[in-house]
Structure formats: structure tokens, C-alpha cells
C-alpha positions as CSV (number, residue, x, y, z in Angstrom):
1,X,0.0,0.3,0.0
2,X,3.0,2.4,1.0
3,X,4.8,1.8,-2.3
4,X,1.7,2.1,-4.4
5,X,0.6,5.4,-2.5
6,X,4.3,6.9,-3.3
7,X,4.1,5.8,-7.0
8,X,0.9,7.7,-7.4
9,X,2.1,10.6,-5.7
10,X,5.4,10.8,-7.9
11,X,3.1,10.4,-11.1
12,X,0.7,13.0,-10.0
13,X,3.6,15.3,-9.3
14,X,5.5,14.5,-12.6
15,X,2.3,15.7,-14.4
16,X,2.3,19.1,-12.4
17,X,0.4,17.9,-9.5
18,X,-3.1,18.8,-8.8
19,X,-4.4,22.1,-10.2
20,X,-0.6,22.9,-10.3
21,X,-0.1,21.8,-6.4
22,X,2.5,19.1,-5.6
23,X,1.0,16.3,-3.4
24,X,3.0,15.3,-0.4
25,X,2.7,11.8,1.1
26,X,2.8,11.8,5.1
27,X,3.6,8.3,6.5
28,X,2.1,7.7,9.9
29,X,2.0,3.9,11.2
30,X,-1.1,2.9,13.5
31,X,0.3,-0.6,14.1
32,X,-3.1,-2.3,13.3
33,X,-4.1,-0.9,17.0
34,X,-7.3,0.6,17.4
35,X,-6.0,2.8,20.2
36,X,-3.4,3.8,17.7
37,X,-5.3,4.6,14.8
38,X,-7.2,7.1,17.0
39,X,-4.3,8.9,17.8
40,X,-3.1,8.8,14.3
41,X,-6.4,10.1,12.8
42,X,-6.5,13.0,15.5
43,X,-3.1,14.1,14.6
44,X,-4.0,14.1,10.8
45,X,-7.7,15.4,11.2
46,X,-6.0,18.4,13.1
47,X,-3.6,19.3,10.4
48,X,-5.2,21.6,7.9
49,X,-2.8,20.6,5.1
50,X,-4.1,16.9,5.0
51,X,-6.8,16.8,2.6
52,X,-7.2,12.9,2.6
53,X,-6.3,9.7,3.7
54,X,-5.3,6.6,2.4
55,X,-5.8,3.7,5.2
56,X,-6.4,2.5,7.5
57,X,-5.1,-1.1,6.6
58,X,-7.3,-3.4,9.0
59,X,-11.0,-3.3,9.7
60,X,-10.6,-2.3,13.3
61,X,-8.3,0.5,12.7
62,X,-10.4,2.0,10.0
63,X,-13.5,1.6,12.1
64,X,-12.0,3.6,15.0
65,X,-10.1,6.3,12.8
66,X,-13.2,6.8,10.5
67,X,-15.4,8.2,13.6
68,X,-12.5,10.7,14.0
69,X,-12.1,11.8,10.4
70,X,-15.8,11.9,10.0
71,X,-17.1,13.4,13.2
72,X,-16.3,16.8,13.0
73,X,-17.5,20.1,11.3
74,X,-14.9,19.6,8.3
75,X,-14.6,15.9,7.3
76,X,-11.4,14.5,6.0
77,X,-12.1,11.7,3.3
78,X,-10.6,8.3,4.3
79,X,-10.2,5.5,1.7
80,X,-9.0,2.2,3.1
81,X,-7.7,-0.3,0.4
82,X,-8.2,-3.5,2.5
83,X,-10.7,-2.8,5.5
84,X,-13.5,-5.5,4.9
85,X,-15.7,-5.1,8.0
86,X,-19.5,-4.8,7.0
87,X,-19.7,-2.2,9.9
88,X,-17.5,0.3,7.8
89,X,-20.4,0.7,5.4
90,X,-22.5,3.8,6.2
91,X,-20.3,4.8,9.1
92,X,-19.7,8.2,7.4
93,X,-20.3,9.6,3.6
94,X,-16.7,10.4,3.7
95,X,-15.3,7.0,4.3
96,X,-14.6,4.6,1.5
97,X,-13.1,1.5,0.5
98,X,-11.9,-0.2,-2.7
99,X,-12.2,-4.0,-1.6
100,X,-15.3,-5.7,-1.2
101,X,-17.3,-5.8,2.3
102,X,-17.4,-9.0,4.0
103,X,-20.9,-9.4,3.2
104,X,-19.8,-10.2,-0.4
105,X,-16.4,-12.0,0.4
106,X,-17.4,-14.5,2.9
107,X,-20.5,-15.9,0.9
108,X,-18.4,-16.0,-2.1
109,X,-15.7,-18.3,-0.5
110,X,-18.5,-20.4,0.7
111,X,-19.9,-20.8,-2.5
112,X,-16.5,-21.8,-3.9
113,X,-16.1,-24.1,-1.4
114,X,-19.5,-25.8,-2.3
115,X,-19.5,-25.6,-5.6
116,X,-16.0,-25.8,-7.2
117,X,-14.2,-27.8,-4.3
118,X,-17.3,-30.2,-3.4
119,X,-16.7,-29.3,0.2
120,X,-19.4,-30.0,2.5
121,X,-17.9,-30.2,6.1
122,X,-15.9,-26.9,7.0
123,X,-13.6,-25.6,9.5
124,X,-13.1,-22.1,10.5
125,X,-10.1,-20.7,12.0
126,X,-10.4,-16.9,12.4
127,X,-8.6,-13.8,13.9
128,X,-10.7,-12.5,16.6
129,X,-10.9,-9.3,15.2
130,X,-13.6,-7.2,13.2
131,X,-12.0,-8.6,10.1
132,X,-12.0,-12.5,10.9
133,X,-15.2,-12.0,12.9
134,X,-17.1,-10.8,9.7
135,X,-15.7,-13.4,7.5
136,X,-16.4,-16.1,9.7
137,X,-20.1,-14.9,10.2
138,X,-20.9,-14.5,6.5
139,X,-19.0,-17.6,5.6
140,X,-20.7,-19.8,7.8
141,X,-24.4,-18.4,7.1
142,X,-23.9,-19.1,3.5
143,X,-22.3,-22.3,3.5
144,X,-25.0,-23.4,6.0
145,X,-27.6,-21.9,3.6
146,X,-25.9,-24.2,0.8
147,X,-26.7,-27.3,2.7
148,X,-22.9,-27.7,4.1
149,X,-21.9,-27.9,7.8
150,X,-19.3,-25.9,9.7
151,X,-17.9,-28.7,12.3
152,X,-15.3,-26.6,14.1
153,X,-15.1,-22.8,14.6
154,X,-11.9,-21.4,16.3
155,X,-10.8,-17.8,16.9
156,X,-7.1,-17.2,17.6
157,X,-5.2,-14.0,18.9
158,X,-2.1,-12.5,17.2
159,X,0.0,-13.8,20.0
160,X,-1.2,-17.6,19.2
161,X,2.1,-19.4,19.5
162,X,0.7,-22.6,17.4
163,X,-2.3,-23.8,15.5
164,X,-1.6,-27.4,16.1
165,X,-4.4,-27.9,18.8
166,X,-6.8,-26.2,16.2
167,X,-5.5,-28.6,13.6
168,X,-6.0,-31.6,15.9
169,X,-9.8,-30.7,16.6
170,X,-10.3,-30.1,13.0
171,X,-9.1,-33.4,12.0
172,X,-11.1,-35.2,14.5
173,X,-14.1,-33.4,13.2
174,X,-13.8,-34.6,9.6
175,X,-13.8,-31.4,8.1
176,X,-13.0,-31.3,4.4
177,X,-12.0,-27.6,3.8
178,X,-10.6,-24.6,6.0
179,X,-11.7,-21.2,6.1
180,X,-8.5,-19.4,7.4
181,X,-9.5,-15.8,8.1
182,X,-6.1,-14.6,9.2
183,X,-3.7,-11.7,8.4
184,X,-0.2,-12.4,7.3
185,X,1.8,-13.5,10.2
186,X,-0.8,-15.8,11.5
187,X,-1.5,-17.2,8.0
188,X,2.0,-17.7,7.4
189,X,2.4,-19.9,10.6
190,X,-0.7,-21.8,10.2
191,X,0.4,-22.7,6.7
192,X,4.0,-23.8,7.6
193,X,2.4,-26.0,10.1
194,X,-0.1,-27.6,8.1
195,X,2.7,-28.6,5.8
196,X,4.8,-29.8,8.6
197,X,2.0,-31.8,9.9
198,X,1.0,-33.2,6.5
199,X,-2.2,-31.6,6.2
200,X,-3.6,-31.2,2.9
201,X,-7.2,-29.5,3.5
202,X,-7.9,-26.8,0.7
203,X,-7.3,-23.6,2.5
204,X,-9.6,-20.4,1.7
């Protein structure tokens, strides 16, 4: 996201900016934390030179920050590239995103599992935040509507040291597909451990 935003700024400025004015990219890190996101948003909102925000990345941080950007007398537009929580829809007329909501994301994954993979028994491991809960909820509802069964549903937190206990329960349950609603560090760990354990579920 950062490199893409900088590339866009470079291209805009190479073409004489916007109405003859150069664009400057300010970079702040919310660490994917809601409290930090609020502090970052307050800092940006208070700066009269900030005309728009690209971000935030995660659903939780975006929901927290959106209330700051859209809550004052002069709202600041915010465009998230990846926050998919359904709760972001309608939170403010100045808040946008360029990815589908989980209301579309989860059901599409369920239909792919049912129709393309032929899965009938799902296990779900999800990050216990706005993103993970949203995908879990919408996937499970659509999978059940199609006639499938969700046999195992396990939340995890970023500090989870191993996914092996979750995989053991899934193996006993007889699941034939895994929905892994995770962010990058957790997903990488889970996939490495699946490989080392010789597990071969299709992973969504």
C-alpha cells in the first residue's frame, strides 16, 4: 500500500500535480491497533494541510479512525484499500474502501467451497477481530444455506504460538475444507504448520 501510494504521488507530481500544486505523502503507522489508529487520525484531522487519508489497513483500525475523520465540522475523506468489515458501510459519507465488504467476501468463499471444491464439512480458524469475525459470520451463514456443515470454529489472537491444537480438533471433526480468516503473520504460521504436519485440506 505504501509503495503504491508513493508511486501515485510521484506520477501526479510528474504531471504538474493537482491544479498546479504538488502532492505530499505523509506516512504514519497505526500498528494495526485501534487506540493508535485514533491517535493517528486525530493528528491528521487536526492538520489543515491534510486533504485526504489513504488507509487504514485493517478493519478495526479503520472503524476506530473513521469516527474521527467523519465526526467533526470539516470531515476528512478516508479511503481504505483493505478494510472489509460490514460495519464500515455507511459509517460516514466521507469514508470509502476499494475492496469488497465481508458481506460479499464470505459468501463468495462459501460458494466456491461448495460448488468448485465440492466441500460439505468446513472448519474455520479466524483472527478474533472485526475482519476475522466478519468473514467467519458471513461464510458460515452462506455455507449452511447451501447445505454444508461448519464442524469446527476457532478464534485465535495474534500472540497464538501454534495452530496445532486447532488442527487436531479439525482433523477429528472430519472437515474437508478450511477457512483461514487470518492476517499475514498468523496465516504464514498456520500454513507452515499444516505443511509440517502433512495436512492437505484446501485452504480459503
